[in-house]
ChimeraX commands (.cxc) that place a marker at each C-alpha (Angstrom):
marker #1 position -3.97,3.24,36.93 radius 0.5
marker #1 position -5.01,1.46,33.77 radius 0.5
marker #1 position -7.88,2.86,31.72 radius 0.5
marker #1 position -10.39,0.60,30.09 radius 0.5
marker #1 position -11.50,1.46,26.61 radius 0.5
marker #1 position -14.48,-0.04,24.91 radius 0.5
marker #1 position -13.66,-1.44,21.51 radius 0.5
marker #1 position -16.65,-1.24,19.25 radius 0.5
marker #1 position -16.61,-2.99,15.88 radius 0.5
marker #1 position -16.48,-0.68,12.87 radius 0.5
marker #1 position -19.84,0.13,11.31 radius 0.5
marker #1 position -20.83,-2.05,8.35 radius 0.5
marker #1 position -20.09,-0.65,4.94 radius 0.5
marker #1 position -22.92,0.23,2.55 radius 0.5
marker #1 position -23.68,-2.07,-0.39 radius 0.5
marker #1 position -22.40,0.32,-3.03 radius 0.5
marker #1 position -18.94,0.22,-1.40 radius 0.5
marker #1 position -18.73,-3.57,-1.89 radius 0.5
marker #1 position -19.80,-3.21,-5.53 radius 0.5
marker #1 position -17.22,-0.50,-6.20 radius 0.5
marker #1 position -14.55,-2.59,-4.47 radius 0.5
marker #1 position -15.39,-5.67,-6.57 radius 0.5
marker #1 position -15.29,-3.65,-9.80 radius 0.5
marker #1 position -11.93,-2.10,-8.87 radius 0.5
marker #1 position -10.44,-5.51,-8.08 radius 0.5
marker #1 position -11.51,-6.82,-11.50 radius 0.5
marker #1 position -10.26,-3.78,-13.39 radius 0.5
marker #1 position -6.91,-3.38,-11.64 radius 0.5
marker #1 position -5.52,-6.82,-12.57 radius 0.5
marker #1 position -5.27,-6.14,-16.35 radius 0.5
marker #1 position -4.24,-2.52,-15.75 radius 0.5
marker #1 position -1.38,-3.61,-13.51 radius 0.5
marker #1 position -0.32,-6.21,-16.09 radius 0.5
marker #1 position -0.33,-3.63,-18.88 radius 0.5
marker #1 position 1.56,-1.12,-16.74 radius 0.5
marker #1 position 4.11,-3.79,-15.77 radius 0.5
marker #1 position 4.81,-4.61,-19.43 radius 0.5
marker #1 position 5.01,-0.91,-20.31 radius 0.5
marker #1 position 7.39,-0.25,-17.41 radius 0.5
marker #1 position 9.53,-3.22,-18.42 radius 0.5
marker #1 position 10.09,-1.85,-21.95 radius 0.5
marker #1 position 10.10,1.91,-21.30 radius 0.5
marker #1 position 10.93,2.54,-17.65 radius 0.5
marker #1 position 10.34,6.13,-16.65 radius 0.5
marker #1 position 10.00,7.55,-13.16 radius 0.5
marker #1 position 6.31,8.25,-13.70 radius 0.5
marker #1 position 5.63,4.67,-14.84 radius 0.5
marker #1 position 7.39,3.19,-11.82 radius 0.5
marker #1 position 5.52,5.47,-9.40 radius 0.5
marker #1 position 2.21,4.74,-11.13 radius 0.5
marker #1 position 2.81,0.98,-11.04 radius 0.5
marker #1 position 3.75,1.13,-7.36 radius 0.5
marker #1 position 0.63,3.13,-6.48 radius 0.5
marker #1 position -1.58,0.76,-8.44 radius 0.5
marker #1 position -0.11,-2.29,-6.70 radius 0.5
marker #1 position -0.44,-0.69,-3.26 radius 0.5
marker #1 position -4.05,0.31,-3.95 radius 0.5
marker #1 position -4.88,-3.17,-5.27 radius 0.5
marker #1 position -3.33,-4.89,-2.26 radius 0.5
marker #1 position -5.08,-2.55,0.15 radius 0.5
marker #1 position -8.43,-3.42,-1.44 radius 0.5
marker #1 position -7.58,-7.11,-1.55 radius 0.5
marker #1 position -6.52,-7.21,2.11 radius 0.5
marker #1 position -9.54,-5.08,3.10 radius 0.5
marker #1 position -7.53,-2.22,4.58 radius 0.5
marker #1 position -10.09,0.28,3.24 radius 0.5
marker link #1:1,2 radius 0.2
marker link #1:2,3 radius 0.2
marker link #1:3,4 radius 0.2
marker link #1:4,5 radius 0.2
marker link #1:5,6 radius 0.2
marker link #1:6,7 radius 0.2
marker link #1:7,8 radius 0.2
marker link #1:8,9 radius 0.2
marker link #1:9,10 radius 0.2
marker link #1:10,11 radius 0.2
marker link #1:11,12 radius 0.2
marker link #1:12,13 radius 0.2
marker link #1:13,14 radius 0.2
marker link #1:14,15 radius 0.2
marker link #1:15,16 radius 0.2
marker link #1:16,17 radius 0.2
marker link #1:17,18 radius 0.2
marker link #1:18,19 radius 0.2
marker link #1:19,20 radius 0.2
marker link #1:20,21 radius 0.2
marker link #1:21,22 radius 0.2
marker link #1:22,23 radius 0.2
marker link #1:23,24 radius 0.2
marker link #1:24,25 radius 0.2
marker link #1:25,26 radius 0.2
marker link #1:26,27 radius 0.2
marker link #1:27,28 radius 0.2
marker link #1:28,29 radius 0.2
marker link #1:29,30 radius 0.2
marker link #1:30,31 radius 0.2
marker link #1:31,32 radius 0.2
marker link #1:32,33 radius 0.2
marker link #1:33,34 radius 0.2
marker link #1:34,35 radius 0.2
marker link #1:35,36 radius 0.2
marker link #1:36,37 radius 0.2
marker link #1:37,38 radius 0.2
marker link #1:38,39 radius 0.2
marker link #1:39,40 radius 0.2
marker link #1:40,41 radius 0.2
marker link #1:41,42 radius 0.2
marker link #1:42,43 radius 0.2
marker link #1:43,44 radius 0.2
marker link #1:44,45 radius 0.2
marker link #1:45,46 radius 0.2
marker link #1:46,47 radius 0.2
marker link #1:47,48 radius 0.2
marker link #1:48,49 radius 0.2
marker link #1:49,50 radius 0.2
marker link #1:50,51 radius 0.2
marker link #1:51,52 radius 0.2
marker link #1:52,53 radius 0.2
marker link #1:53,54 radius 0.2
marker link #1:54,55 radius 0.2
marker link #1:55,56 radius 0.2
marker link #1:56,57 radius 0.2
marker link #1:57,58 radius 0.2
marker link #1:58,59 radius 0.2
marker link #1:59,60 radius 0.2
marker link #1:60,61 radius 0.2
marker link #1:61,62 radius 0.2
marker link #1:62,63 radius 0.2
marker link #1:63,64 radius 0.2
marker link #1:64,65 radius 0.2
marker link #1:65,66 radius 0.2
view
């Protein structure tokens, strides 16, 4: 027998979350650019991991996964 589940929309986010998200999106673009240039000239494992994490975090904010 098939169960029926009610799908409720997620609760709306508070205003401060949208402000923090907008600030992070503006700050991460130059930081990612700087880290990309730094990784291009001096590639270390830490730089590559940091760049990857920054790109993943930026894309998750941009695609509204958080």
